[in-house]
N, CA, C, O and CB atoms as a CASP TS submission, in Angstrom:
PFRMAT TS
TARGET T0000
AUTHOR 0000-0000-0000
METHOD Language model
MODEL 1
PARENT N/A
ATOM      1  N   MET     1     -13.430-109.107  16.113  1.00  0.00           N
ATOM      2  CA  MET     1     -13.253-110.377  15.447  1.00  0.00           C
ATOM      3  C   MET     1     -13.183-110.117  13.941  1.00  0.00           C
ATOM      4  O   MET     1     -13.914-109.286  13.402  1.00  0.00           O
ATOM      5  CB  MET     1     -14.407-111.367  15.804  1.00  0.00           C
ATOM      6  N   HIS     2     -12.289-110.844  13.283  1.00  0.00           N
ATOM      7  CA  HIS     2     -12.105-110.697  11.843  1.00  0.00           C
ATOM      8  C   HIS     2     -12.018-112.068  11.185  1.00  0.00           C
ATOM      9  O   HIS     2     -11.971-113.092  11.867  1.00  0.00           O
ATOM     10  CB  HIS     2     -10.842-109.869  11.536  1.00  0.00           C
ATOM     11  N   GLY     3     -11.996-112.080   9.870  1.00  0.00           N
ATOM     12  CA  GLY     3     -11.757-113.299   9.129  1.00  0.00           C
ATOM     13  C   GLY     3     -12.933-114.249   9.094  1.00  0.00           C
ATOM     14  O   GLY     3     -14.085-113.841   9.240  1.00  0.00           O
ATOM     15  N   PRO     4     -12.627-115.539   8.895  1.00  0.00           N
ATOM     16  CA  PRO     4     -13.680-116.539   8.738  1.00  0.00           C
ATOM     17  C   PRO     4     -14.613-116.637   9.953  1.00  0.00           C
ATOM     18  O   PRO     4     -15.811-116.873   9.796  1.00  0.00           O
ATOM     19  CB  PRO     4     -13.058-117.884   8.475  1.00  0.00           C
ATOM     20  N   ALA     5     -14.076-116.460  11.142  1.00  0.00           N
ATOM     21  CA  ALA     5     -14.925-116.555  12.342  1.00  0.00           C
ATOM     22  C   ALA     5     -15.983-115.461  12.351  1.00  0.00           C
ATOM     23  O   ALA     5     -17.140-115.714  12.686  1.00  0.00           O
ATOM     24  CB  ALA     5     -14.070-116.465  13.619  1.00  0.00           C
ATOM     25  N   ALA     6     -15.592-114.250  11.986  1.00  0.00           N
ATOM     26  CA  ALA     6     -16.548-113.142  11.931  1.00  0.00           C
ATOM     27  C   ALA     6     -17.584-113.376  10.842  1.00  0.00           C
ATOM     28  O   ALA     6     -18.773-113.128  11.040  1.00  0.00           O
ATOM     29  CB  ALA     6     -15.822-111.812  11.690  1.00  0.00           C
ATOM     30  N   ALA     7     -17.126-113.852   9.700  1.00  0.00           N
ATOM     31  CA  ALA     7     -18.050-114.117   8.594  1.00  0.00           C
ATOM     32  C   ALA     7     -19.025-115.236   8.956  1.00  0.00           C
ATOM     33  O   ALA     7     -20.204-115.169   8.607  1.00  0.00           O
ATOM     34  CB  ALA     7     -17.270-114.486   7.318  1.00  0.00           C
ATOM     35  N   LEU     8     -18.544-116.257   9.649  1.00  0.00           N
ATOM     36  CA  LEU     8     -19.413-117.359  10.074  1.00  0.00           C
ATOM     37  C   LEU     8     -20.483-116.839  11.029  1.00  0.00           C
ATOM     38  O   LEU     8     -21.640-117.249  10.943  1.00  0.00           O
ATOM     39  CB  LEU     8     -18.585-118.485  10.751  1.00  0.00           C
ATOM     40  N   GLU     9     -20.114-115.955  11.920  1.00  0.00           N
ATOM     41  CA  GLU     9     -21.080-115.375  12.852  1.00  0.00           C
ATOM     42  C   GLU     9     -22.165-114.615  12.092  1.00  0.00           C
ATOM     43  O   GLU     9     -23.340-114.679  12.452  1.00  0.00           O
ATOM     44  CB  GLU     9     -20.373-114.441  13.853  1.00  0.00           C
ATOM     45  N   ILE    10     -21.778-113.909  11.059  1.00  0.00           N
ATOM     46  CA  ILE    10     -22.755-113.170  10.249  1.00  0.00           C
ATOM     47  C   ILE    10     -23.690-114.142   9.540  1.00  0.00           C
ATOM     48  O   ILE    10     -24.901-113.925   9.509  1.00  0.00           O
ATOM     49  CB  ILE    10     -22.042-112.261   9.217  1.00  0.00           C
ATOM     50  N   THR    11     -23.140-115.212   8.971  1.00  0.00           N
ATOM     51  CA  THR    11     -23.991-116.155   8.246  1.00  0.00           C
ATOM     52  C   THR    11     -24.966-116.869   9.170  1.00  0.00           C
ATOM     53  O   THR    11     -26.024-117.316   8.725  1.00  0.00           O
ATOM     54  CB  THR    11     -23.138-117.175   7.515  1.00  0.00           C
ATOM     55  N   ASP    12     -24.627-116.983  10.443  1.00  0.00           N
ATOM     56  CA  ASP    12     -25.539-117.617  11.394  1.00  0.00           C
ATOM     57  C   ASP    12     -26.852-116.854  11.505  1.00  0.00           C
ATOM     58  O   ASP    12     -27.879-117.440  11.846  1.00  0.00           O
ATOM     59  CB  ASP    12     -24.882-117.721  12.766  1.00  0.00           C
ATOM     60  N   GLY    13     -26.833-115.557  11.222  1.00  0.00           N
ATOM     61  CA  GLY    13     -28.041-114.746  11.320  1.00  0.00           C
ATOM     62  C   GLY    13     -28.841-114.662  10.035  1.00  0.00           C
ATOM     63  O   GLY    13     -29.889-114.018  10.010  1.00  0.00           O
ATOM     64  N   ILE    14     -28.379-115.290   8.974  1.00  0.00           N
ATOM     65  CA  ILE    14     -29.067-115.220   7.679  1.00  0.00           C
ATOM     66  C   ILE    14     -29.967-116.441   7.523  1.00  0.00           C
ATOM     67  O   ILE    14     -29.545-117.576   7.745  1.00  0.00           O
ATOM     68  CB  ILE    14     -28.042-115.137   6.502  1.00  0.00           C
ATOM     69  N   ARG    15     -31.203-116.188   7.140  1.00  0.00           N
ATOM     70  CA  ARG    15     -32.147-117.286   6.911  1.00  0.00           C
ATOM     71  C   ARG    15     -32.539-117.299   5.442  1.00  0.00           C
ATOM     72  O   ARG    15     -33.303-116.447   4.990  1.00  0.00           O
ATOM     73  CB  ARG    15     -33.409-117.146   7.819  1.00  0.00           C
ATOM     74  N   LEU    16     -32.027-118.246   4.715  1.00  0.00           N
ATOM     75  CA  LEU    16     -32.364-118.451   3.301  1.00  0.00           C
ATOM     76  C   LEU    16     -32.648-119.930   3.103  1.00  0.00           C
ATOM     77  O   LEU    16     -31.916-120.618   2.392  1.00  0.00           O
ATOM     78  CB  LEU    16     -31.207-117.963   2.348  1.00  0.00           C
ATOM     79  N   ASP    17     -33.691-120.410   3.719  1.00  0.00           N
ATOM     80  CA  ASP    17     -34.023-121.833   3.652  1.00  0.00           C
ATOM     81  C   ASP    17     -34.143-122.287   2.209  1.00  0.00           C
ATOM     82  O   ASP    17     -34.819-121.655   1.397  1.00  0.00           O
ATOM     83  CB  ASP    17     -35.324-122.121   4.405  1.00  0.00           C
ATOM     84  N   GLY    18     -33.482-123.384   1.905  1.00  0.00           N
ATOM     85  CA  GLY    18     -33.550-123.970   0.588  1.00  0.00           C
ATOM     86  C   GLY    18     -32.578-123.404  -0.428  1.00  0.00           C
ATOM     87  O   GLY    18     -32.559-123.857  -1.573  1.00  0.00           O
ATOM     88  N   TYR    19     -31.766-122.421  -0.038  1.00  0.00           N
ATOM     89  CA  TYR    19     -30.811-121.808  -0.951  1.00  0.00           C
ATOM     90  C   TYR    19     -29.448-122.438  -0.727  1.00  0.00           C
ATOM     91  O   TYR    19     -28.861-122.285   0.344  1.00  0.00           O
ATOM     92  CB  TYR    19     -30.751-120.271  -0.753  1.00  0.00           C
ATOM     93  N   TYR    20     -28.938-123.146  -1.729  1.00  0.00           N
ATOM     94  CA  TYR    20     -27.742-123.964  -1.559  1.00  0.00           C
ATOM     95  C   TYR    20     -26.472-123.174  -1.270  1.00  0.00           C
ATOM     96  O   TYR    20     -25.541-123.706  -0.664  1.00  0.00           O
ATOM     97  CB  TYR    20     -27.532-124.781  -2.774  1.00  0.00           C
ATOM     98  N   LEU    21     -26.417-121.917  -1.692  1.00  0.00           N
ATOM     99  CA  LEU    21     -25.172-121.175  -1.503  1.00  0.00           C
ATOM    100  C   LEU    21     -24.878-120.824  -0.044  1.00  0.00           C
ATOM    101  O   LEU    21     -23.713-120.677   0.325  1.00  0.00           O
ATOM    102  CB  LEU    21     -25.216-119.918  -2.312  1.00  0.00           C
ATOM    103  N   LEU    22     -25.901-120.689   0.784  1.00  0.00           N
ATOM    104  CA  LEU    22     -25.633-120.380   2.188  1.00  0.00           C
ATOM    105  C   LEU    22     -24.872-121.521   2.877  1.00  0.00           C
ATOM    106  O   LEU    22     -23.852-121.250   3.511  1.00  0.00           O
ATOM    107  CB  LEU    22     -26.949-120.103   2.929  1.00  0.00           C
ATOM    108  N   PRO    23     -25.310-122.775   2.786  1.00  0.00           N
ATOM    109  CA  PRO    23     -24.496-123.829   3.399  1.00  0.00           C
ATOM    110  C   PRO    23     -23.143-124.004   2.700  1.00  0.00           C
ATOM    111  O   PRO    23     -22.176-124.429   3.333  1.00  0.00           O
ATOM    112  CB  PRO    23     -25.257-125.148   3.375  1.00  0.00           C
ATOM    113  N   ALA    24     -23.062-123.683   1.408  1.00  0.00           N
ATOM    114  CA  ALA    24     -21.771-123.764   0.713  1.00  0.00           C
ATOM    115  C   ALA    24     -20.792-122.731   1.277  1.00  0.00           C
ATOM    116  O   ALA    24     -19.615-123.028   1.484  1.00  0.00           O
ATOM    117  CB  ALA    24     -21.959-123.547  -0.812  1.00  0.00           C
ATOM    118  N   ILE    25     -21.283-121.534   1.520  1.00  0.00           N
ATOM    119  CA  ILE    25     -20.441-120.484   2.119  1.00  0.00           C
ATOM    120  C   ILE    25     -20.021-120.900   3.518  1.00  0.00           C
ATOM    121  O   ILE    25     -18.850-120.786   3.882  1.00  0.00           O
ATOM    122  CB  ILE    25     -21.192-119.125   2.164  1.00  0.00           C
ATOM    123  N   ARG    26     -20.982-121.384   4.302  1.00  0.00           N
ATOM    124  CA  ARG    26     -20.671-121.814   5.665  1.00  0.00           C
ATOM    125  C   ARG    26     -19.634-122.940   5.644  1.00  0.00           C
ATOM    126  O   ARG    26     -18.735-122.973   6.484  1.00  0.00           O
ATOM    127  CB  ARG    26     -21.955-122.278   6.395  1.00  0.00           C
ATOM    128  N   ALA    27     -19.757-123.853   4.692  1.00  0.00           N
ATOM    129  CA  ALA    27     -18.801-124.955   4.584  1.00  0.00           C
ATOM    130  C   ALA    27     -17.396-124.428   4.354  1.00  0.00           C
ATOM    131  O   ALA    27     -16.447-124.883   4.993  1.00  0.00           O
ATOM    132  CB  ALA    27     -19.198-125.905   3.451  1.00  0.00           C
ATOM    133  N   ASP    28     -17.258-123.478   3.450  1.00  0.00           N
ATOM    134  CA  ASP    28     -15.943-122.910   3.169  1.00  0.00           C
ATOM    135  C   ASP    28     -15.370-122.234   4.412  1.00  0.00           C
ATOM    136  O   ASP    28     -14.192-122.404   4.726  1.00  0.00           O
ATOM    137  CB  ASP    28     -16.028-121.908   2.010  1.00  0.00           C
ATOM    138  N   LEU    29     -16.186-121.483   5.104  1.00  0.00           N
ATOM    139  CA  LEU    29     -15.712-120.792   6.308  1.00  0.00           C
ATOM    140  C   LEU    29     -15.310-121.797   7.394  1.00  0.00           C
ATOM    141  O   LEU    29     -14.276-121.640   8.043  1.00  0.00           O
ATOM    142  CB  LEU    29     -16.802-119.838   6.845  1.00  0.00           C
ATOM    143  N   LEU    30     -16.125-122.810   7.579  1.00  0.00           N
ATOM    144  CA  LEU    30     -15.815-123.839   8.579  1.00  0.00           C
ATOM    145  C   LEU    30     -14.516-124.565   8.232  1.00  0.00           C
ATOM    146  O   LEU    30     -13.705-124.850   9.113  1.00  0.00           O
ATOM    147  CB  LEU    30     -16.972-124.851   8.688  1.00  0.00           C
ATOM    148  N   ALA    31     -14.321-124.861   6.957  1.00  0.00           N
ATOM    149  CA  ALA    31     -13.081-125.510   6.532  1.00  0.00           C
ATOM    150  C   ALA    31     -11.879-124.624   6.831  1.00  0.00           C
ATOM    151  O   ALA    31     -10.840-125.116   7.271  1.00  0.00           O
ATOM    152  CB  ALA    31     -13.134-125.845   5.033  1.00  0.00           C
ATOM    153  N   ARG    32     -12.011-123.337   6.597  1.00  0.00           N
ATOM    154  CA  ARG    32     -10.918-122.402   6.889  1.00  0.00           C
ATOM    155  C   ARG    32     -10.590-122.341   8.375  1.00  0.00           C
ATOM    156  O   ARG    32      -9.460-122.043   8.763  1.00  0.00           O
ATOM    157  CB  ARG    32     -11.274-121.012   6.391  1.00  0.00           C
ATOM    158  N   LEU    33     -11.594-122.629   9.199  1.00  0.00           N
ATOM    159  CA  LEU    33     -11.397-122.644  10.652  1.00  0.00           C
ATOM    160  C   LEU    33     -10.935-124.004  11.164  1.00  0.00           C
ATOM    161  O   LEU    33     -10.742-124.187  12.366  1.00  0.00           O
ATOM    162  CB  LEU    33     -12.682-122.249  11.353  1.00  0.00           C
ATOM    163  N   GLY    34     -10.757-124.959  10.250  1.00  0.00           N
ATOM    164  CA  GLY    34     -10.295-126.282  10.652  1.00  0.00           C
ATOM    165  C   GLY    34     -11.390-127.197  11.174  1.00  0.00           C
ATOM    166  O   GLY    34     -11.095-128.258  11.724  1.00  0.00           O
ATOM    167  N   ARG    35     -12.635-126.810  11.015  1.00  0.00           N
ATOM    168  CA  ARG    35     -13.770-127.606  11.491  1.00  0.00           C
ATOM    169  C   ARG    35     -14.267-128.478  10.337  1.00  0.00           C
ATOM    170  O   ARG    35     -15.344-128.259   9.783  1.00  0.00           O
ATOM    171  CB  ARG    35     -14.924-126.685  12.038  1.00  0.00           C
ATOM    172  N   THR    36     -13.444-129.477   9.993  1.00  0.00           N
ATOM    173  CA  THR    36     -13.686-130.242   8.774  1.00  0.00           C
ATOM    174  C   THR    36     -14.971-131.074   8.815  1.00  0.00           C
ATOM    175  O   THR    36     -15.660-131.179   7.800  1.00  0.00           O
ATOM    176  CB  THR    36     -12.520-131.144   8.514  1.00  0.00           C
ATOM    177  N   ALA    37     -15.302-131.655   9.940  1.00  0.00           N
ATOM    178  CA  ALA    37     -16.526-132.453  10.015  1.00  0.00           C
ATOM    179  C   ALA    37     -17.752-131.573   9.800  1.00  0.00           C
ATOM    180  O   ALA    37     -18.675-131.952   9.080  1.00  0.00           O
ATOM    181  CB  ALA    37     -16.620-133.176  11.371  1.00  0.00           C
ATOM    182  N   ASP    38     -17.759-130.413  10.419  1.00  0.00           N
ATOM    183  CA  ASP    38     -18.871-129.473  10.242  1.00  0.00           C
ATOM    184  C   ASP    38     -18.927-128.978   8.797  1.00  0.00           C
ATOM    185  O   ASP    38     -20.005-128.854   8.215  1.00  0.00           O
ATOM    186  CB  ASP    38     -18.732-128.275  11.213  1.00  0.00           C
ATOM    187  N   ALA    39     -17.759-128.697   8.227  1.00  0.00           N
ATOM    188  CA  ALA    39     -17.694-128.233   6.845  1.00  0.00           C
ATOM    189  C   ALA    39     -18.226-129.301   5.896  1.00  0.00           C
ATOM    190  O   ALA    39     -18.980-128.993   4.973  1.00  0.00           O
ATOM    191  CB  ALA    39     -16.252-127.857   6.469  1.00  0.00           C
ATOM    192  N   ALA    40     -17.840-130.539   6.116  1.00  0.00           N
ATOM    193  CA  ALA    40     -18.307-131.636   5.258  1.00  0.00           C
ATOM    194  C   ALA    40     -19.825-131.762   5.312  1.00  0.00           C
ATOM    195  O   ALA    40     -20.467-131.999   4.289  1.00  0.00           O
ATOM    196  CB  ALA    40     -17.654-132.964   5.676  1.00  0.00           C
ATOM    197  N   ALA    41     -20.396-131.606   6.497  1.00  0.00           N
ATOM    198  CA  ALA    41     -21.855-131.676   6.644  1.00  0.00           C
ATOM    199  C   ALA    41     -22.535-130.538   5.888  1.00  0.00           C
ATOM    200  O   ALA    41     -23.584-130.742   5.278  1.00  0.00           O
ATOM    201  CB  ALA    41     -22.250-131.632   8.130  1.00  0.00           C
ATOM    202  N   GLU    42     -21.953-129.354   5.922  1.00  0.00           N
ATOM    203  CA  GLU    42     -22.524-128.212   5.205  1.00  0.00           C
ATOM    204  C   GLU    42     -22.404-128.404   3.695  1.00  0.00           C
ATOM    205  O   GLU    42     -23.328-128.063   2.956  1.00  0.00           O
ATOM    206  CB  GLU    42     -21.828-126.907   5.630  1.00  0.00           C
ATOM    207  N   TYR    43     -21.270-128.949   3.223  1.00  0.00           N
ATOM    208  CA  TYR    43     -21.142-129.237   1.791  1.00  0.00           C
ATOM    209  C   TYR    43     -22.186-130.257   1.359  1.00  0.00           C
ATOM    210  O   TYR    43     -22.762-130.128   0.278  1.00  0.00           O
ATOM    211  CB  TYR    43     -19.725-129.753   1.462  1.00  0.00           C
ATOM    212  N   ALA    44     -22.437-131.260   2.176  1.00  0.00           N
ATOM    213  CA  ALA    44     -23.462-132.263   1.851  1.00  0.00           C
ATOM    214  C   ALA    44     -24.837-131.616   1.778  1.00  0.00           C
ATOM    215  O   ALA    44     -25.621-131.924   0.881  1.00  0.00           O
ATOM    216  CB  ALA    44     -23.465-133.399   2.896  1.00  0.00           C
ATOM    217  N   ALA    45     -25.134-130.724   2.714  1.00  0.00           N
ATOM    218  CA  ALA    45     -26.423-130.023   2.708  1.00  0.00           C
ATOM    219  C   ALA    45     -26.557-129.164   1.456  1.00  0.00           C
ATOM    220  O   ALA    45     -27.617-129.138   0.831  1.00  0.00           O
ATOM    221  CB  ALA    45     -26.576-129.150   3.973  1.00  0.00           C
ATOM    222  N   ALA    46     -25.502-128.470   1.091  1.00  0.00           N
ATOM    223  CA  ALA    46     -25.533-127.623  -0.099  1.00  0.00           C
ATOM    224  C   ALA    46     -25.743-128.464  -1.351  1.00  0.00           C
ATOM    225  O   ALA    46     -26.530-128.095  -2.222  1.00  0.00           O
ATOM    226  CB  ALA    46     -24.237-126.810  -0.216  1.00  0.00           C
ATOM    227  N   ALA    47     -25.041-129.593  -1.446  1.00  0.00           N
ATOM    228  CA  ALA    47     -25.179-130.475  -2.610  1.00  0.00           C
ATOM    229  C   ALA    47     -26.600-131.007  -2.721  1.00  0.00           C
ATOM    230  O   ALA    47     -27.132-131.155  -3.821  1.00  0.00           O
ATOM    231  CB  ALA    47     -24.185-131.644  -2.524  1.00  0.00           C
ATOM    232  N   HIS    48     -27.204-131.289  -1.588  1.00  0.00           N
ATOM    233  CA  HIS    48     -28.586-131.787  -1.579  1.00  0.00           C
ATOM    234  C   HIS    48     -29.569-130.718  -2.065  1.00  0.00           C
ATOM    235  O   HIS    48     -30.575-131.042  -2.697  1.00  0.00           O
ATOM    236  CB  HIS    48     -28.973-132.250  -0.164  1.00  0.00           C
ATOM    237  N   LEU    49     -29.285-129.460  -1.775  1.00  0.00           N
ATOM    238  CA  LEU    49     -30.210-128.376  -2.107  1.00  0.00           C
ATOM    239  C   LEU    49     -30.124-127.893  -3.547  1.00  0.00           C
ATOM    240  O   LEU    49     -31.111-127.391  -4.085  1.00  0.00           O
ATOM    241  CB  LEU    49     -29.966-127.229  -1.202  1.00  0.00           C
ATOM    242  N   THR    50     -28.982-128.032  -4.173  1.00  0.00           N
ATOM    243  CA  THR    50     -28.847-127.481  -5.529  1.00  0.00           C
ATOM    244  C   THR    50     -29.597-128.321  -6.553  1.00  0.00           C
ATOM    245  O   THR    50     -29.730-129.537  -6.410  1.00  0.00           O
ATOM    246  CB  THR    50     -27.372-127.386  -5.920  1.00  0.00           C
ATOM    247  N   GLN    51     -30.079-127.648  -7.583  1.00  0.00           N
ATOM    248  CA  GLN    51     -30.758-128.326  -8.689  1.00  0.00           C
ATOM    249  C   GLN    51     -29.785-128.632  -9.826  1.00  0.00           C
ATOM    250  O   GLN    51     -30.113-129.387 -10.742  1.00  0.00           O
ATOM    251  CB  GLN    51     -31.922-127.470  -9.208  1.00  0.00           C
ATOM    252  N   SER    52     -28.600-128.051  -9.765  1.00  0.00           N
ATOM    253  CA  SER    52     -27.618-128.186 -10.834  1.00  0.00           C
ATOM    254  C   SER    52     -26.710-129.390 -10.586  1.00  0.00           C
ATOM    255  O   SER    52     -26.104-129.512  -9.522  1.00  0.00           O
ATOM    256  CB  SER    52     -26.781-126.904 -10.957  1.00  0.00           C
ATOM    257  N   SER    53     -26.625-130.266 -11.568  1.00  0.00           N
ATOM    258  CA  SER    53     -25.753-131.435 -11.411  1.00  0.00           C
ATOM    259  C   SER    53     -24.282-131.010 -11.375  1.00  0.00           C
ATOM    260  O   SER    53     -23.481-131.628 -10.674  1.00  0.00           O
ATOM    261  CB  SER    53     -25.989-132.444 -12.559  1.00  0.00           C
ATOM    262  N   ALA    54     -23.923-129.972 -12.114  1.00  0.00           N
ATOM    263  CA  ALA    54     -22.539-129.482 -12.100  1.00  0.00           C
ATOM    264  C   ALA    54     -22.187-128.915 -10.726  1.00  0.00           C
ATOM    265  O   ALA    54     -21.105-129.182 -10.205  1.00  0.00           O
ATOM    266  CB  ALA    54     -22.331-128.406 -13.191  1.00  0.00           C
ATOM    267  N   GLN    55     -23.076-128.150 -10.150  1.00  0.00           N
ATOM    268  CA  GLN    55     -22.837-127.612  -8.808  1.00  0.00           C
ATOM    269  C   GLN    55     -22.762-128.736  -7.783  1.00  0.00           C
ATOM    270  O   GLN    55     -21.925-128.711  -6.880  1.00  0.00           O
ATOM    271  CB  GLN    55     -23.942-126.614  -8.419  1.00  0.00           C
ATOM    272  N   ARG    56     -23.643-129.722  -7.930  1.00  0.00           N
ATOM    273  CA  ARG    56     -23.643-130.862  -6.999  1.00  0.00           C
ATOM    274  C   ARG    56     -22.299-131.596  -7.049  1.00  0.00           C
ATOM    275  O   ARG    56     -21.737-131.933  -6.008  1.00  0.00           O
ATOM    276  CB  ARG    56     -24.801-131.842  -7.337  1.00  0.00           C
ATOM    277  N   ARG    57     -21.784-131.843  -8.263  1.00  0.00           N
ATOM    278  CA  ARG    57     -20.484-132.506  -8.392  1.00  0.00           C
ATOM    279  C   ARG    57     -19.382-131.665  -7.756  1.00  0.00           C
ATOM    280  O   ARG    57     -18.510-132.203  -7.073  1.00  0.00           O
ATOM    281  CB  ARG    57     -20.160-132.771  -9.872  1.00  0.00           C
ATOM    282  N   PHE    58     -19.413-130.353  -7.973  1.00  0.00           N
ATOM    283  CA  PHE    58     -18.412-129.460  -7.386  1.00  0.00           C
ATOM    284  C   PHE    58     -18.452-129.543  -5.858  1.00  0.00           C
ATOM    285  O   PHE    58     -17.417-129.716  -5.214  1.00  0.00           O
ATOM    286  CB  PHE    58     -18.646-128.002  -7.850  1.00  0.00           C
ATOM    287  N   LEU    59     -19.645-129.420  -5.287  1.00  0.00           N
ATOM    288  CA  LEU    59     -19.795-129.437  -3.828  1.00  0.00           C
ATOM    289  C   LEU    59     -19.414-130.796  -3.245  1.00  0.00           C
ATOM    290  O   LEU    59     -18.779-130.869  -2.193  1.00  0.00           O
ATOM    291  CB  LEU    59     -21.237-129.086  -3.436  1.00  0.00           C
ATOM    292  N   GLU    60     -19.800-131.864  -3.926  1.00  0.00           N
ATOM    293  CA  GLU    60     -19.422-133.200  -3.455  1.00  0.00           C
ATOM    294  C   GLU    60     -17.914-133.399  -3.544  1.00  0.00           C
ATOM    295  O   GLU    60     -17.330-134.081  -2.702  1.00  0.00           O
ATOM    296  CB  GLU    60     -20.148-134.284  -4.271  1.00  0.00           C
ATOM    297  N   GLY    61     -17.280-132.813  -4.551  1.00  0.00           N
ATOM    298  CA  GLY    61     -15.828-132.878  -4.650  1.00  0.00           C
ATOM    299  C   GLY    61     -15.143-132.143  -3.510  1.00  0.00           C
ATOM    300  O   GLY    61     -14.152-132.619  -2.956  1.00  0.00           O
ATOM    301  N   ARG    62     -15.678-130.978  -3.165  1.00  0.00           N
ATOM    302  CA  ARG    62     -15.113-130.228  -2.027  1.00  0.00           C
ATOM    303  C   ARG    62     -15.256-131.035  -0.745  1.00  0.00           C
ATOM    304  O   ARG    62     -14.336-131.093   0.070  1.00  0.00           O
ATOM    305  CB  ARG    62     -15.810-128.848  -1.871  1.00  0.00           C
ATOM    306  N   ARG    63     -16.410-131.652  -0.577  1.00  0.00           N
ATOM    307  CA  ARG    63     -16.644-132.486   0.616  1.00  0.00           C
ATOM    308  C   ARG    63     -15.679-133.668   0.628  1.00  0.00           C
ATOM    309  O   ARG    63     -15.108-133.987   1.671  1.00  0.00           O
ATOM    310  CB  ARG    63     -18.115-132.994   0.656  1.00  0.00           C
ATOM    311  N   ALA    64     -15.493-134.308  -0.495  1.00  0.00           N
ATOM    312  CA  ALA    64     -14.615-135.474  -0.581  1.00  0.00           C
ATOM    313  C   ALA    64     -13.179-135.091  -0.229  1.00  0.00           C
ATOM    314  O   ALA    64     -12.489-135.848   0.453  1.00  0.00           O
ATOM    315  CB  ALA    64     -14.673-136.092  -1.993  1.00  0.00           C
ATOM    316  N   ARG    65     -12.725-133.931  -0.685  1.00  0.00           N
ATOM    317  CA  ARG    65     -11.368-133.494  -0.352  1.00  0.00           C
ATOM    318  C   ARG    65     -11.209-133.276   1.149  1.00  0.00           C
ATOM    319  O   ARG    65     -10.148-133.550   1.709  1.00  0.00           O
ATOM    320  CB  ARG    65     -11.022-132.209  -1.105  1.00  0.00           C
ATOM    321  N   LEU    66     -12.250-132.789   1.794  1.00  0.00           N
ATOM    322  CA  LEU    66     -12.168-132.586   3.248  1.00  0.00           C
ATOM    323  C   LEU    66     -12.086-133.912   3.995  1.00  0.00           C
ATOM    324  O   LEU    66     -11.307-134.058   4.937  1.00  0.00           O
ATOM    325  CB  LEU    66     -13.378-131.789   3.743  1.00  0.00           C
ATOM    326  N   THR    67     -12.888-134.865   3.569  1.00  0.00           N
ATOM    327  CA  THR    67     -12.976-136.118   4.311  1.00  0.00           C
ATOM    328  C   THR    67     -11.831-137.066   3.995  1.00  0.00           C
ATOM    329  O   THR    67     -11.624-138.049   4.707  1.00  0.00           O
ATOM    330  CB  THR    67     -14.285-136.797   4.017  1.00  0.00           C
ATOM    331  N   SER    68     -11.071-136.775   2.913  1.00  0.00           N
ATOM    332  CA  SER    68      -9.945-137.659   2.580  1.00  0.00           C
ATOM    333  C   SER    68      -8.656-137.243   3.268  1.00  0.00           C
ATOM    334  O   SER    68      -7.640-137.925   3.134  1.00  0.00           O
ATOM    335  CB  SER    68      -9.729-137.684   1.082  1.00  0.00           C
ATOM    336  N   ARG    69      -8.678-136.152   3.991  1.00  0.00           N
ATOM    337  CA  ARG    69      -7.465-135.670   4.676  1.00  0.00           C
ATOM    338  C   ARG    69      -7.135-136.503   5.882  1.00  0.00           C
ATOM    339  O   ARG    69      -6.148-136.233   6.568  1.00  0.00           O
ATOM    340  CB  ARG    69      -7.626-134.226   5.095  1.00  0.00           C
TER
END
């Protein structure tokens, strides 16, 4: 297995509770696989976890682009 599916499988084994970049990475991979609802949920989780307002706006923008398709 290669590509986003392989990377998603690897991220499933990583435990970094409370770290916003893990759900952000998963969101990107899910979006690449066409799983937009799952990706949107991961972007929302990442936005909730970050302390940075700039990062939150970025992640919410990515989520909004997915849900507006």
